[in-house]
N, C-alpha and C positions, 0 to 999 in steps of 0.2 A: 642725817647724825654728826655727821661728820662737824658740818654746820650750827650744832647745835651742842658738841664738843666743844667746840673754837669760843663760841657763846657764853660756855660754860670754863671758861677757860683751864678748860680741863688736856687741851692739847695748846700750841704753841701756832701760833704763822708758819715756820719749817713746817710742822707735821700736818698740819694743816694745806698746803699746797703741796706737801709730797700723795699725801692721800688724795688728794684731790686728783692729781693726774698720774694715778694708781689707775683710781674708777677711769677714768678716760682712757688710758691705755687698754683698757678689759673694753672700753667700746658699754660699758655700764651706765655713763652720763645718759645716753641713747634710750637704752633698753635694758630693766633686770633679768642675769644672769640666769634668773626659774623663773618659770611662770609654775603658782600653785595651783592645782584642782580648785576646780573651784566648789564650794560645797552647797547641798540647797539646807535653809534654815531648819530645825529640828522644834527649837522651841516654839517660835513665830509659828507653825503648822497645828502644833498645842493647845496654841492662847486661841487663836483662829477659831478651833474645833470646840473650843473649851467654853467657847463665845456660843457657837450656833448652840449646844448643846445647850446647854445653861439660862442661857438670857437671849433665847432666841435669834439673838443679831447673824446675817452674813456676811458675807465678804463682803455685798454690793451697799448696805450698808452703813460697814465700817469706809467705804473709799468716799462715799458720800459724805460721809461725817465732816474727814477730812478736803472734804471739796477734791476728791480726782476720781477718774475714772476707772472701775474694775480695773480693766489693762493695764493704766498705772500704776495701783497695786498688788499686782502679780510682781510685771517689770523689778520695781521696788521690792517689796517682800520676797520672792519667789515662792509666793503663794497659792496656788487656785483659786476655784472657786470651788464649793461643793469638792475639797476634795478631803478626804475621810484616812489619809495614810496611816495616819500615828496613835495610837491608843494613849488615849488621854490619860490614866487611871493606871497605864505599864510605865507610862515613862514618868507622871508623881510617884511614880512606887519606885522608878529604878533612881531617882534625884535623893528620894529620904532613906537610900539606904546606903547614900556614897557619903 
């Protein structure tokens, strides 16, 4: 953000240097101050389940179409094969209420 602010001339050179020095002093240039808990994707699970129910397309076919192994697809999306945790209709109803 500091670099982008400098690129957009929102801060000057002195502010840029001071902010980077502060990040370095805090040790944040090497490691973020707080790591967020990872979340599992909910929409992707619903999409995969809906594709399986509506179109008969399963996890392996999606992976094959992308040129990936099923394991790679799981690693990237967090969605496992044959996973039925999400009720697609309930998720769609919840989104339309909002």
